N, C-alpha and C positions, 0 to 999 in steps of 0.2 A: 597280761601286759608284758611280762618278761619274755614270753614266747614270741609275741609280736615284735618286740624290740630286737630280739636276737635275729629274727628273720630279716628285719630291716637292715641291721648291721651287715649281715652276710651278703645281702643283695647289693648294698652300697659298695662294699669292699670289692666284690666281683666286677661291678660296673666300672669303678675307678681303675681297677687293674687293667682292663682291656680298652678303655676309652681312648688312650693315645694311639692304639694300634690301627684302628679304623675310624677315622673321623672325616669322612668325605661323602658328599651326596652322589647318588646314582642319577646321572642325567646325560643324555646323548647330544653331542654337537657334530657328530659325523655318522655317516651311514655304515651299516654292516650287511653282509650277504645273508642269504637264507641259511646256508650251512653254519655260518658264524652265529646266527641267532639261535639255531638249534643247539649248538655247543654251549652257548651262554645259558640258555634255558635249562639244559641238563645239569650243568654245574651249579647254577644258582638254586635250582629246585632241590638238588641233593643237599646243599648247605642249609636251606631253609625248611627242610622236612622236619617233622616232629620226632625228636629223639626218644628212645625208649626210657633209659635212665631209671629202671626199677626192676626188681625181681618179678617172677611170674606169679608168686603167691598173692592173693588178694589182701587188701588192707583190713577187711572186715567191716561190719556195719558201723562200728564206732571209730574206725581208723581214719586218719587224716595225715596228709603229707604236704608241706609247703616249704619252698626254699628258693635260692638263687642258683642259676646255672650259667655256664659259659661254654659255647661250642666254637671250635675253630676248624677250618678247612683250608688247605693250601690251594692257591689258584695259579694258573699260568700267567704270571704278571706280564710277560712279554707278548701275550696273545692280543691280536687286534681287537677282538670283541670285548675283552675286559678293559683294555685301554680306552675304547670308545665309551664303555659304560661309565668309567670313572674319569672321563675327560683327560685322558693321557696320564693319569696319576693313580693307577691301580695299586692296591697294597699286595703284599705277598700272601697274606692270609685274610679270609673273611672271618671275623670274630664277632659272635652274636651273644650278648648278655641277655638273660631272660629271667623272668619271674614265672614260677609255675606252681600249681597246686593240684592235688588229687584227693578224692573223697571216696571212702568205701561205702558200698550199698549192699542190700541183701543179695543172696544167691550168687555170691562170688563175683559181683560186678563192681568195677571201679570206674569213676568218671574223672576227667581232669581238664584243665585249661592252662594256657600259656600266653604270655605277652612279652614281646621283646622290643627294645628301642636302643639303637646305637647312638650314644651321645654325639652331638655336633654333626649329625647326618640326617638325611630324610628317610632312613631305613627303619621301618616298623614292621612288626610281625605279630599275628595272633593265631591261636589254634586251639583245638579241642581233641580229646581222646576218649574212647570207651574201651574197656577191656573186660574179658570174662575168663575166670579161672576154670579150666577143664578139670584139673586136679589141684586141690588146695595144698597138697604136700603134707608129709608127716615127718617124724623123727627119722624114719627109714626110707622114705620115698620122696622124689622131687616134686615140685609144683610145675604145672604146665598151664600156659595161658595163651589166649589169642587177643588181638587188639586191632582197632581201627582208628585212624587219625586223620586230621585235616589241618592245614595251615594256609594262611593267605598273607601275601605281602601287602603292606599299606604304606602310604606316604610317598611313593615313587610315582610320579606322573607319567613317566615314559614307558613303564612296564607293568603289565598285569600278570601276576604269577600266583598260582595256588597248587597245593599238593594234596593227594589222597594216598593214604598208606594202609596196608594190612600186613600183619606179621604174627608169628608164633614164637614163643620163647619157653625155656625151661630153666629152673633155678633150684638150688639146694643150699640151705643154710647150715653153717658150722659155727656154733657159738655166736659171736657177734659179726661174723663175716658171711655174706651171701653172694657167691658168684652166680652169674647167669649168662645165657647165650641165646641167640635167636636169629631168625632170617625172615624175609618177607619181600614185598614189592612196593615200590613207590611210583605213583602216577603223577606226572608233572604236566600242568596245563599253563601255557603262557601265551601272551598276545602283546604285540607292539602297540604303544599308545603315545600320545603327545608328540614331542619332537621326533622321536624315533619313527613313528608312523609317517610323519611329514617327510623325513629324510629318506625313508625306505618304504614307500607306499605299497610295494609288492609283497612285503612280508606277510605271511599267513600265520595263523595261530598254530602252536605246536602242542601235540599230545604225546608225551614220551613216557615209557614205562622202563624203570631200571630196577634191578635186584638190589637188595641191601642185606648185609650180614653184620651182626653186632655181638659184642660180648663185653661184660663189665663186672663190677663188684660193688656191693653196697656194704659199707662198714659202719657199725653203730657202736662206737667205743664207750659212749655214755648214754644214760637214759634220755630219750627224746631226740638226741642229736644224731644225725646220720650224714655220711659223706659217700657219694657215689661217683665212680670214675668209669668211663665207657669209651670204647673204640668201635667205630663203625666204618664199613666200606660200602659206599654207594657212589659210583663214578670215581671218587677219590677218597682217601682216608679222612675221617672226621673224628676229632677228639673232643670229649665233653667232660665237665666236672660240675657236680652239684653238691651244695651243702645246705642243710636246713633242719627243720623240725619234722619228726615222724613219730606217730603214735597210733 
């Protein structure tokens, strides 16, 4: 009960912290060009991709990790496509609060899931991940792992967007601090729907592949409690913070 309550408090605090930053629906009232739609898809897809937020070492068969996360990516507020997407009221940052959980399985495999909802907006997101440790890591050697991810935008009638990701990472723990770094590719699939399709009927679906590079650190100052900070570059810089329970 205490663990569940703490996770709820962390998630609520993170959500309340970011809710004033982005509280607007995505909806189109003006047309955009094919090039603008591609740029929008690339930036939105990068923002909504599944973040790593964990060292490469597996959780183990009894391991579990749950917490609240916030990711932020700057956008070109003056761009015509973001203005069109936010009805001429685009924010300077896309800020996405999330709840996410990971569970350790046998053979160095971890699985996870994520759900995001931006308060006072129609932006929702869900996703899943599966990772495999190639090297578990020891006192003297680093851990190495690979991962596959999926995310899908929900709640937005004018835009269909989903991402597929693959990456590899390496990490090495020192006392209660574990830095990690990695790289991979993110495939973004988008399609105009609803009003946007009516306003711009010639828009075609986009399939875009972008590289991604990330690095972060997990800090576990107290038993069960962990805080993870990460910076990623995929089209633009993306910054994330997660706090929760890990055991």
